[in-house]
C-alpha positions as CSV (number, residue, x, y, z in Angstrom):
1,M,48.0,-17.0,23.9
2,S,49.9,-15.8,20.4
3,D,50.5,-11.9,20.1
4,S,49.4,-11.8,16.4
5,H,47.3,-8.9,15.6
6,A,45.6,-8.7,12.2
7,S,43.5,-6.7,10.3
8,G,39.9,-7.7,9.6
9,P,37.7,-6.3,7.4
10,P,37.5,-2.9,6.5
11,H,35.1,-1.7,9.2
12,S,36.4,-4.2,12.5
13,G,39.4,-4.8,14.5
14,R,40.8,-8.2,15.1
15,I,42.0,-9.7,18.2
16,E,43.3,-13.2,17.6
17,L,44.4,-15.9,20.1
18,S,46.0,-18.8,19.5
19,L,44.8,-21.6,22.0
20,T,45.9,-25.5,22.5
21,D,41.7,-25.8,23.3
22,G,38.9,-23.6,24.7
23,A,39.3,-24.0,28.3
24,Q,42.7,-22.1,28.5
25,L,40.5,-18.5,27.8
26,F,38.8,-19.6,31.7
27,N,39.5,-19.5,35.4
28,T,40.2,-23.3,35.9
29,L,39.0,-23.0,39.5
30,D,35.5,-21.3,38.4
31,P,32.8,-24.3,38.9
32,F,30.3,-22.8,36.8
33,P,29.1,-23.9,33.1
34,F,31.3,-23.3,30.4
35,R,28.9,-20.5,29.3
36,Q,29.2,-18.6,32.7
37,R,32.6,-19.2,33.5
38,D,35.2,-16.4,34.3
39,L,38.0,-15.3,31.7
40,S,41.3,-16.0,33.3
41,A,42.6,-13.2,34.2
42,D,45.4,-13.4,31.6
43,A,42.7,-13.6,28.7
44,E,41.1,-11.1,30.1
45,Q,43.9,-8.5,30.2
46,Y,45.1,-9.7,26.6
47,I,41.8,-9.2,25.2
48,V,41.5,-5.8,26.5
49,E,44.9,-4.6,26.0
50,W,44.5,-5.3,22.3
51,A,40.8,-3.6,22.4
52,E,42.4,-0.5,23.7
53,E,44.8,0.0,20.4
54,L,41.8,-0.8,18.3
55,P,40.2,2.2,16.4
56,K,37.2,3.2,18.6
57,D,34.9,3.8,15.5
58,R,35.3,-0.2,14.2
59,A,33.7,-3.2,15.5
60,I,35.6,-5.5,17.1
61,E,36.4,-9.3,16.2
62,I,37.7,-11.8,18.3
63,V,39.5,-14.7,16.5
64,I,40.2,-17.9,18.2
65,D,42.2,-20.3,16.7
66,I,42.5,-23.9,18.5
67,E,44.3,-26.8,17.7
68,A,42.8,-29.7,16.0
69,D,42.8,-32.3,18.7
70,G,41.5,-29.4,20.9
71,E,37.9,-28.8,21.5
72,A,36.3,-26.5,18.9
73,G,33.9,-27.9,17.0
74,G,30.7,-27.7,19.3
75,A,32.3,-25.4,21.9
76,A,32.6,-22.6,19.3
77,P,29.1,-21.3,20.2
78,D,29.8,-21.6,24.0
79,L,33.2,-19.6,23.5
80,A,31.2,-16.9,22.1
81,A,28.8,-16.6,24.4
82,A,30.8,-17.1,27.4
83,I,33.0,-13.9,26.0
84,G,29.9,-11.9,25.5
85,N,28.6,-12.6,28.9
86,W,32.0,-11.8,30.4
87,F,32.4,-8.6,29.0
88,D,28.7,-7.8,29.4
89,G,29.0,-8.4,33.1
90,R,32.1,-6.3,33.3
91,A,30.2,-3.8,31.3
92,R,27.3,-3.6,33.9
93,S,29.7,-3.8,37.1
94,E,31.4,-0.4,35.8
95,T,27.9,1.0,35.2
96,K,27.3,0.0,38.9
97,A,30.2,1.7,40.1
98,M,29.9,4.8,38.2
99,R,26.2,4.8,40.3
100,Q,28.0,4.1,43.1
101,L,30.7,6.9,42.9
102,F,28.0,9.5,41.8
103,R,26.1,8.5,44.9
104,D,28.8,8.8,47.2
105,G,29.8,11.9,45.3
106,R,26.8,13.7,46.1
107,L,27.3,12.7,49.7
108,A,30.9,14.1,50.0
109,F,29.4,16.9,48.1
110,L,26.9,17.7,50.6
111,I,29.7,17.1,53.3
112,G,31.8,19.4,51.6
113,L,29.4,22.1,51.2
114,I,28.2,22.3,54.8
115,V,32.2,22.1,56.2
116,L,33.2,24.8,53.8
117,S,30.2,26.9,54.8
118,A,31.0,26.7,58.4
119,C,34.5,27.0,57.5
120,L,33.5,30.7,55.8
121,F,31.5,31.7,58.6
122,I,34.0,30.8,61.3
123,G,36.6,32.7,59.4
124,W,34.1,35.9,58.9
125,W,33.3,35.5,62.6
126,L,37.1,35.3,63.6
127,S,38.0,38.3,61.8
128,E,34.7,40.3,63.0
129,R,36.1,39.2,66.8
130,I,39.9,39.4,66.5
131,E,42.0,42.1,65.4
132,G,45.4,41.8,64.0
133,P,47.7,39.9,61.5
134,F,47.0,36.4,63.6
135,A,43.3,36.9,63.0
136,R,43.9,37.3,59.3
137,V,45.9,33.9,59.5
138,L,43.3,32.3,61.1
139,Q,40.8,33.3,59.0
140,E,42.6,32.4,55.5
141,S,43.0,28.9,57.4
142,F,39.5,28.6,57.6
143,V,39.1,29.1,54.0
144,I,41.4,27.2,52.9
145,I,40.3,24.2,55.0
146,G,36.7,24.6,53.4
147,W,38.2,24.6,50.0
148,V,40.3,21.6,50.7
149,V,37.5,19.3,51.9
150,I,35.2,20.5,48.8
151,W,38.0,19.4,46.8
152,R,37.5,15.4,46.5
153,P,33.7,15.7,45.7
154,A,34.4,18.1,43.0
155,E,37.3,15.5,42.0
156,M,34.9,12.8,41.6
157,F,32.3,14.8,39.6
158,L,35.0,16.1,37.3
159,Y,37.6,13.5,36.5
160,D,36.8,10.2,38.2
161,W,34.2,9.2,36.4
162,L,35.9,9.4,32.9
163,P,38.3,6.1,32.9
164,M,34.9,4.1,34.3
165,L,33.2,5.6,31.3
166,R,36.0,4.6,28.9
167,R,36.0,0.9,30.4
168,R,32.2,0.6,30.5
169,T,32.5,1.7,26.7
170,L,35.1,-0.7,26.0
171,Y,33.6,-4.0,27.8
172,R,30.3,-2.9,25.8
173,R,32.2,-3.3,22.5
174,L,33.9,-6.5,23.2
175,A,30.5,-7.9,24.7
176,S,29.4,-7.4,21.0
177,A,32.1,-8.3,19.5
178,R,31.8,-11.2,16.9
179,V,33.7,-14.2,18.1
180,T,34.7,-16.7,15.7
181,V,36.5,-19.9,16.7
182,R,38.4,-21.7,14.2
183,K,40.5,-25.1,13.8
184,T,44.2,-25.4,13.1
185,P,46.1,-28.0,12.4
186,A,48.1,-29.2,15.7
187,P,52.2,-28.5,15.5
188,T,53.8,-31.2,14.8
């Protein structure tokens, strides 16, 4: 794949790939029909990395140059559909992962609140029953343990979903990208 990257129309970002044939985009071990095949890890990484560099407010255009003796003619619609289907599937996968994260987060938050409440109660109970500096250390230890337990659920709700949302948005942009397949002269 080439690393050429050119600007397209004023409201689009262009990602260009140069291939000897369309099959280079796909995982060679994947037995599914062309439109449903998995993109190769290298092709996906290349496309995603270029797409991350493009302005967020512009449509994406993927231009695939295939050598004249490679398969381009009848494969153009299949390549466009295959790329769109792949990134649509990746976007659905991120949506599913976000739902799972929030489901796990709610359970973790419930468990965290129960443990925090128990720790605060134990700390209060110890301070009522035991006098002296050791009682204060125990009380503060239970308070700290309670807040540590609640930290991970808070982190899930505050931070963990943002990278997933960014990836899902990028995959949706790539799924709706215009894919153009052009035949280019084979090198001599």
